C-alpha positions as a printed NumPy array, in Angstrom:
array([[-216.308,  190.821,   20.482],
       [-215.709,  194.216,   19.693],
       [-214.2  ,  196.686,   22.478],
       [-214.297,  200.462,   21.322],
       [-212.778,  203.531,   23.026],
       [-212.143,  206.264,   21.686],
       [-209.526,  209.326,   23.185],
       [-209.453,  212.931,   21.715],
       [-206.216,  214.78 ,   22.074],
       [-206.512,  217.607,   23.986],
       [-204.417,  220.953,   24.881],
       [-201.202,  220.174,   27.103],
       [-199.571,  222.925,   29.184],
       [-196.219,  224.844,   28.145],
       [-194.718,  224.6  ,   25.319],
       [-197.592,  223.281,   23.298],
       [-200.025,  225.927,   23.872],
       [-202.023,  227.879,   20.714],
       [-200.826,  224.573,   18.367],
       [-203.387,  223.018,   16.162],
       [-204.389,  219.438,   17.206],
       [-205.328,  216.334,   15.716],
       [-208.654,  214.446,   16.493],
       [-206.728,  211.162,   17.828],
       [-208.831,  208.203,   18.156],
       [-207.697,  204.739,   19.883],
       [-209.85 ,  201.399,   19.267],
       [-209.437,  198.078,   19.809],
       [-210.644,  194.862,   18.303],
       [-211.206,  191.233,   19.648],
       [-212.354,  187.947,   17.581],
       [-213.848,  187.353,   14.616],
       [-216.355,  190.385,   14.58 ],
       [-213.939,  192.852,   15.285],
       [-211.934,  191.421,   12.332],
       [-214.422,  191.867,    9.896],
       [-215.122,  195.674,   11.864],
       [-211.515,  196.552,   11.21 ],
       [-211.703,  200.299,   10.39 ],
       [-209.485,  199.404,    7.438],
       [-209.728,  198.85 ,    3.509],
       [-209.101,  195.123,    2.885],
       [-210.584,  191.462,    3.695],
       [-208.617,  190.046,    6.555],
       [-208.399,  186.495,    7.691],
       [-206.907,  184.452,   10.233],
       [-206.645,  180.905,   11.727],
       [-207.659,  181.54 ,   14.752],
       [-210.129,  183.914,   14.347],
       [-211.538,  183.846,   17.869],
       [-207.784,  184.671,   19.064],
       [-207.448,  187.842,   16.79 ],
       [-206.848,  191.128,   18.592],
       [-206.092,  194.569,   16.911],
       [-205.631,  197.977,   18.171],
       [-205.716,  201.498,   15.919],
       [-204.616,  204.655,   16.766],
       [-206.02 ,  207.174,   14.275],
       [-204.694,  210.602,   13.898],
       [-205.851,  213.429,   11.2  ],
       [-203.596,  216.151,   10.349],
       [-205.837,  217.626,    7.935],
       [-206.191,  216.049,    4.791],
       [-203.523,  213.2  ,    5.791],
       [-204.513,  210.811,    8.039],
       [-201.575,  208.95 ,   10.301],
       [-202.355,  205.321,   11.641],
       [-200.732,  203.108,   13.674],
       [-202.123,  199.181,   13.606],
       [-200.615,  196.425,   15.959],
       [-202.594,  193.183,   14.894],
       [-201.464,  189.653,   15.622],
       [-201.476,  187.216,   13.299],
       [-203.256,  187.288,   10.09 ],
       [-203.383,  187.768,    6.27 ],
       [-205.418,  190.37 ,    4.04 ],
       [-205.885,  191.464,    0.434],
       [-206.327,  195.097,   -0.01 ],
       [-208.52 ,  195.732,   -3.081],
       [-207.392,  197.932,   -6.024],
       [-211.14 ,  197.79 ,   -7.256],
       [-212.454,  201.238,   -5.838],
       [-210.047,  204.06 ,   -7.912],
       [-212.942,  206.112,   -7.502],
       [-211.453,  209.139,   -4.646],
       [-207.96 ,  207.816,   -5.084],
       [-205.499,  207.933,   -2.759],
       [-201.719,  207.705,   -1.824],
       [-200.558,  204.967,    1.139],
       [-196.882,  205.054,    2.626],
       [-196.629,  202.313,    4.912],
       [-193.876,  200.825,    7.197],
       [-193.439,  197.951,   10.2  ],
       [-192.816,  199.097,   13.04 ],
       [-192.768,  195.521,   14.889],
       [-192.739,  192.13 ,   13.317],
       [-192.611,  191.002,    9.501],
       [-194.82 ,  190.754,    6.621],
       [-195.056,  188.689,    3.224],
       [-196.548,  191.296,    0.844],
       [-196.478,  190.757,   -2.654],
       [-199.213,  192.022,   -5.456],
       [-201.2  ,  188.762,   -6.863],
       [-199.951,  186.821,   -8.896],
       [-196.042,  188.611,   -7.868],
       [-193.62 ,  187.229,   -6.36 ],
       [-193.841,  187.713,   -2.518],
       [-191.466,  190.026,   -0.218],
       [-190.465,  189.935,    3.082],
       [-191.023,  193.621,    4.57 ],
       [-188.623,  193.884,    7.806],
       [-188.919,  196.049,   10.863],
       [-188.232,  199.973,    8.889],
       [-189.006,  198.556,    5.369],
       [-192.033,  200.835,    3.185],
       [-194.448,  200.231,    0.9  ],
       [-195.725,  202.659,   -1.135],
       [-199.06 ,  202.059,   -3.028],
       [-202.533,  203.933,   -4.149],
       [-206.468,  202.695,   -3.825],
       [-206.032,  201.239,   -7.365],
       [-203.472,  198.821,   -6.448],
       [-204.196,  195.947,   -5.407],
       [-201.867,  193.737,   -2.917],
       [-201.7  ,  190.94 ,   -0.254],
       [-199.774,  190.274,    2.808],
       [-199.453,  187.941,    5.816],
       [-198.034,  188.525,    8.852],
       [-197.247,  185.205,   10.681],
       [-196.814,  186.906,   14.214],
       [-197.84 ,  189.948,   15.684],
       [-197.078,  193.733,   14.086],
       [-197.467,  197.012,   13.921],
       [-197.498,  198.802,   11.095],
       [-197.91 ,  202.63 ,   10.458],
       [-199.483,  204.204,    7.572],
       [-199.941,  207.588,    6.269],
       [-202.688,  208.211,    4.192],
       [-203.853,  211.33 ,    2.286],
       [-206.222,  212.182,   -0.924],
       [-203.997,  212.646,   -4.614],
       [-205.652,  215.617,   -4.69 ],
       [-203.058,  216.846,   -2.102],
       [-200.477,  216.119,   -4.315],
       [-199.189,  218.316,   -6.5  ],
       [-200.077,  217.905,  -10.372],
       [-196.811,  216.68 ,  -11.514],
       [-197.05 ,  213.968,   -8.72 ],
       [-200.918,  212.748,   -9.434],
       [-199.608,  210.846,  -11.974],
       [-200.441,  206.992,  -10.376],
       [-200.235,  204.801,  -13.403],
       [-196.633,  203.689,  -12.71 ],
       [-196.325,  203.941,   -9.226],
       [-194.455,  200.601,   -8.194],
       [-196.385,  198.282,   -6.215],
       [-193.403,  196.723,   -3.826],
       [-190.319,  197.526,   -1.3  ],
       [-189.16 ,  200.85 ,   -2.015],
       [-185.297,  200.96 ,   -2.163],
       [-183.559,  202.044,    1.626],
       [-182.546,  205.693,   -0.067],
       [-181.514,  208.716,    2.607],
       [-184.785,  209.706,    1.474],
       [-186.844,  207.001,    2.017],
       [-185.076,  205.726,    5.748],
       [-185.807,  209.715,    6.723],
       [-189.031,  209.71 ,    6.507],
       [-189.824,  206.025,    7.598],
       [-187.892,  207.408,   11.142],
       [-190.338,  210.266,   11.138],
       [-193.622,  208.265,   10.677],
       [-192.681,  206.119,   12.971],
       [-191.871,  208.956,   16.01 ],
       [-194.838,  210.647,   14.978],
       [-196.665,  207.474,   15.633],
       [-194.915,  206.786,   18.994],
       [-195.897,  210.316,   19.846],
       [-199.559,  209.343,   19.751],
       [-199.342,  207.697,   22.793],
       [-198.174,  211.145,   24.512],
       [-199.299,  215.073,   24.014],
       [-198.857,  216.092,   21.033],
       [-197.054,  219.322,   20.765],
       [-195.972,  220.3  ,   17.835],
       [-198.572,  222.094,   14.933],
       [-200.309,  219.022,   13.059],
       [-200.606,  221.279,    9.929],
       [-197.493,  221.568,    9.595],
       [-196.761,  217.693,   10.315],
       [-199.052,  217.491,    7.569],
       [-197.535,  219.907,    4.734],
       [-193.925,  218.738,    5.882],
       [-195.099,  214.521,    5.187],
       [-197.027,  215.289,    1.819],
       [-194.015,  216.736,    0.403],
       [-191.546,  214.24 ,    1.457],
       [-194.119,  211.959,    0.087],
       [-194.27 ,  213.825,   -3.215],
       [-190.263,  213.608,   -3.125],
       [-190.466,  209.528,   -2.582],
       [-192.52 ,  209.754,   -5.612],
       [-190.655,  211.753,   -7.624],
       [-187.628,  209.495,   -6.548],
       [-188.822,  205.791,   -7.279],
       [-191.216,  207.443,  -10.459],
       [-188.723,  209.811,  -12.486],
       [-187.339,  208.816,  -15.703],
       [-183.807,  207.597,  -16.291],
       [-181.737,  210.504,  -16.523],
       [-180.521,  212.201,  -19.787],
       [-177.597,  210.65 ,  -21.987],
       [-174.888,  213.228,  -21.003],
       [-174.638,  216.491,  -23.525],
       [-176.567,  219.873,  -23.552],
       [-177.774,  218.724,  -26.6  ],
       [-179.638,  215.689,  -24.909],
       [-180.666,  217.319,  -21.772],
       [-181.947,  220.488,  -23.732],
       [-184.325,  217.931,  -26.213],
       [-185.483,  216.018,  -23.276],
       [-186.313,  218.878,  -21.196],
       [-188.21 ,  220.405,  -24.933],
       [-190.009,  216.965,  -24.386],
       [-191.16 ,  216.946,  -20.757],
       [-192.179,  220.86 ,  -20.95 ],
       [-194.381,  219.647,  -24.103],
       [-196.014,  216.621,  -21.897],
       [-196.399,  219.074,  -19.257],
       [-197.158,  222.441,  -20.612],
       [-200.499,  223.341,  -19.093],
       [-198.788,  222.754,  -15.423],
       [-199.167,  225.825,  -13.378],
       [-196.683,  224.56 ,  -11.396],
       [-194.103,  223.636,  -13.918],
       [-190.948,  225.634,  -13.357],
       [-187.013,  225.62 ,  -14.026],
       [-185.953,  224.247,  -10.752],
       [-189.081,  221.205,  -11.52 ],
       [-187.969,  220.615,  -14.807],
       [-184.515,  220.216,  -13.627],
       [-185.566,  217.556,  -10.814],
       [-187.151,  216.028,  -13.537],
       [-184.61 ,  215.104,  -15.607],
       [-181.908,  214.02 ,  -12.823],
       [-179.846,  217.023,  -13.325],
       [-179.253,  220.176,  -11.469],
       [-180.386,  223.294,  -12.08 ],
       [-177.709,  224.727,  -13.666],
       [-176.652,  222.397,  -15.697],
       [-180.118,  222.831,  -17.422],
       [-179.396,  226.322,  -18.031],
       [-176.388,  225.689,  -19.39 ],
       [-178.109,  223.264,  -21.91 ],
       [-180.115,  226.05 ,  -23.015],
       [-176.756,  228.259,  -23.472],
       [-176.219,  227.687,  -27.341],
       [-179.952,  228.458,  -28.225],
       [-181.468,  232.336,  -28.011],
       [-183.307,  231.132,  -25.4  ],
       [-183.281,  230.505,  -21.402],
       [-185.413,  227.715,  -19.864],
       [-188.028,  230.023,  -18.501],
       [-188.035,  232.002,  -21.6  ],
       [-188.6  ,  228.735,  -23.915],
       [-191.468,  228.153,  -21.574],
       [-193.319,  231.135,  -21.669],
       [-192.498,  231.264,  -25.05 ],
       [-194.282,  228.072,  -25.913],
       [-197.443,  228.699,  -23.551],
       [-197.827,  232.07 ,  -25.267],
       [-198.143,  229.941,  -28.517],
       [-200.913,  227.64 ,  -27.62 ],
       [-202.763,  230.415,  -26.23 ],
       [-202.269,  232.552,  -30.25 ],
       [-203.093,  229.518,  -31.907],
       [-205.689,  228.418,  -29.552],
       [-207.435,  232.285,  -30.41 ],
       [-206.276,  231.881,  -34.375],
       [-208.193,  228.257,  -34.342],
       [-210.684,  229.442,  -32.211],
       [-214.468,  230.157,  -33.366],
       [-215.475,  231.368,  -30.272],
       [-213.809,  233.709,  -27.994],
       [-212.34 ,  231.773,  -25.052],
       [-211.659,  233.905,  -21.359],
       [-208.977,  235.207,  -20.446],
       [-209.144,  232.889,  -17.026],
       [-209.981,  230.06 ,  -19.252],
       [-206.844,  230.55 ,  -21.459],
       [-204.712,  231.31 ,  -18.179],
       [-205.729,  227.912,  -16.399],
       [-205.485,  226.126,  -19.348],
       [-202.003,  227.142,  -20.78 ],
       [-200.205,  227.223,  -17.19 ],
       [-200.342,  231.167,  -16.585],
       [-201.195,  231.887,  -12.644],
       [-203.431,  234.05 ,  -13.687],
       [-205.239,  235.874,  -16.043],
       [-203.385,  239.775,  -15.653],
       [-200.257,  237.643,  -16.149],
       [-201.163,  236.138,  -19.204],
       [-202.092,  239.821,  -20.807],
       [-199.382,  241.319,  -19.82 ],
       [-197.319,  238.816,  -21.531],
       [-198.985,  238.454,  -24.797],
       [-199.165,  242.11 ,  -25.121],
       [-195.1  ,  242.496,  -24.703],
       [-194.431,  239.162,  -27.029],
       [-196.98 ,  239.917,  -29.787],
       [-197.647,  243.64 ,  -29.259],
       [-201.287,  243.879,  -28.885],
       [-204.158,  242.579,  -26.683],
       [-205.405,  238.862,  -27.255],
       [-208.353,  240.241,  -28.163],
       [-206.666,  242.123,  -30.985],
       [-205.04 ,  239.2  ,  -32.263],
       [-207.729,  237.444,  -32.949],
       [-209.456,  239.689,  -34.862],
       [-206.836,  240.61 ,  -36.72 ],
       [-206.372,  236.86 ,  -38.174],
       [-207.046,  235.933,  -41.871]])
């Protein structure tokens, strides 16, 4: 038997007036039919299906979904075969413990406060030998900045207990607790904050090893990073420094011995690629297409930068090519 009860958040008096509140649903599932009807990805099993119980509290914060799931003992496999519309999920144990592992991998026990970061394309299994409560934040990968959307190297396993991860876990648990109380803060603001924090965690756990000390190595690593992300409009010196694991000041110092700065090198490389495309193309690409392809914020910015660099418009430049 399945019991389904929904609760939608409503405005409260006082300090919460005028804020955006999430749509909150609370559902309870019991028995074998309830286990099969759980609205979460995966296949569930239980030693005693008729005694299975679960409660799912779900809040929609814009594109982000915050969910608290309380269940009796069970085993589950989250299948990674459906990767058509990829999602990123950050999960933490609020109560109990879970034994989790990728198929064929070594299981790791997740205790209260431990967290797991995964995406729909990755399969993993877990087992709860007793009652558990799990809090999960789920968002579409398209909500992430372009540099954070490459999930091929995403580790499937527990996250390290860094200050950043522990702070995000504490925030998720607190937000999940607030789902039982009147919602007194802006849901859109909470969603933006969680997306930014999950992006920061991705940068932390998937960051390449820091370059060897010395400005030459840092400069070479920066040039390589720029070449690989030349078309990303969000690529700026601060993002480059963060990707390399160095301070912004040290990154600028690495370019001191050249005739260029980081920002000028990045702009010049983009303009060189635009000029190369103009020389090689049989058809005249649109300004908007060139701007989007090579990381400019718009066609006006590209046109001004190109004229300053080459002393002519892009149309004149292409007409004069040999």
